[in-house]
Structure formats: structure tokens, C-alpha cells
N, C-alpha and C positions, 0 to 999 in steps of 0.2 A: 822170478822171471823179471826180466828187465822192462821198463816201460820205453825203452828206445826202439826204434825201427831196425830190425834185423835186415841185411841185406839177403835176397833170395839168391841161392844157387841158380845157375842157369837153366832154363828151362826148354826142351825142344819140343814144343807142338807144331804138328802141322797145321796149314792153313784150316783146313777142315775140322779140324780138331778146337782151334781157337773159335772159329765161328759157332761151333757147338756150345764150347763154355760160355761164352759171352751170350748167346741165346738162350740156353736153359736157366743161366743164373738170373738173367732179367726175368723170365717165366716163373721163377721161384719167388722172387718178391710180390709177383701179383698173387701167386699161391698163398704167400703169407699175409695178404691184406694190406701190404705197407703202401703207405700215400706216395707220391714220385720223390717227393724232398726224402721222406724214410728210407725209400729203397736206394737212392742215390748215394746216400750214408753209409748204408750197408756194404753197397758194392765198394767202397773205398772212398768216399767222396768225390765220386766223379760228377764233371759237368754236364750241364744237360746236351750240349754236342754229342758227349761221349755217348751219353745214354740213348740219345736218338740213335746215334751210328750203331749202339750193341742191338738196339731194338730191330733194325734192319739186317743184323747179320754181320755187321763190319767191326772187325775187334780193333778200332782204333783206340790208341793208348794202351793197348793191354801190354803190360810188362810181365817178367817173371813174379814178381812181388804181387802183383793183383791178379797173376793166374793161381798163384798159392791161395790168396784170399778167397778168390771164387772157388776154387776147389773144396776148402773149409767149410765154405757156407752150404756147397752140395753135401758133404759128411753130414752137416747138422741135420739135413732133410733125411738124408738117409738113416740116421738114427731115431730120428723122429717116426719114420715108416716101422722100424722094429720094435717102439712103442705103441704103435697104434696103425692099423690100415686105415681106418677113418680119416681121409685129408682136411676136413673141415675141424677135429678134435685136434689135430697138430697145428694147425692155424692159428687156431682158438689158443692153444697153450704158448704159443708164441708172443700172442698179444696180451695175455692177463699177467698182470702183477704177480710176483712169487717172491714169497719170504726166503727163499734161497737165495734172491739176487738182490737182497736188501731193498724189498718192495718194487724192484724194477722189473719190466717186462722182458722175457728172454730175451728179444729182439733188440732190445737198447743196448744189449752187451754187444751186437755186432758193429754198431755207431763209431767205435774208438778207430783213432789214426793209425792205433797198432792193433795187432791181432791179439792181443792177451784177453779180452773181452770174450771173443770168439774162440780161444783155447780153453776158458772157463768153460764156456758153453758146452763144448765137445767133452770135455772131460767129464761133465755131473752126467751127460747122456751116455756116455760108455759105459761109466760105472752104475747108473739107474738101470742100463741094460743088461748088467752082466750076471750071467744065472750064478757065479761062483763070488 
């Protein structure tokens, strides 16, 4: 995988889908117990003004690239739900340093400018959940 940013293909979301995506993504950051700063980093390094808008359901600054990033964060949440139905356990796992990730917290992998860490985390969760 390259560490450079890949340009996302066009994404055709309705306004209602954009609103749902930003609201759900911001709520997920709270579910994971992230600080304001860490939440903004996980959401793509967004500024405080964008975070405030997203909390209000205003998809300010939402691009195809950021939409794909948010969708991947929601996939992480979905794969964690496959592992355990207990929300506290999922949030705890995201916050706990893990040897598989060089003693970083899994959530730390979401902080990069590129999505390589997110992809690594998703790959792990998919393989850990696979019955074969």
C-alpha cells in the first residue's frame, strides 16, 4: 500500500445521506469515548468549525474522500459488533493498547492523514471475524 493519498472516485450521496453520515460518524466517536481532539483526528483531521457543523447535521466540507473515510469508520464499528454485542467491550477494545498494533490503541490507527491505518484495522477485524 502506498502512503500517498488516493483520490476517491465520485460519490453520489443525497443530502439526507450526507446528514446521516456525518451525524452517525460524530456519534460513533462519542461511543468510542474519544476526546474532542482525537475525534476530529479520526474523522480526517477536521477543524472545530466542521465538527460543530457535523454535530448539527450540516455536512460542511464533506467530500467524496472524507465520505469514504467515514464509511470505513462505520465498517469498523460494524465489525466490532460482529465480535461482541456489548458496546462497552467494543469501546474498551478500541482504547486499549494492542500488541498486534505495535502497542498502539486500535483507535490510534484511525488518526493518519491517509487511510492506511483504517484499512489495516479493518483487515484485522475482518480476518478475526471470519469463520474460515
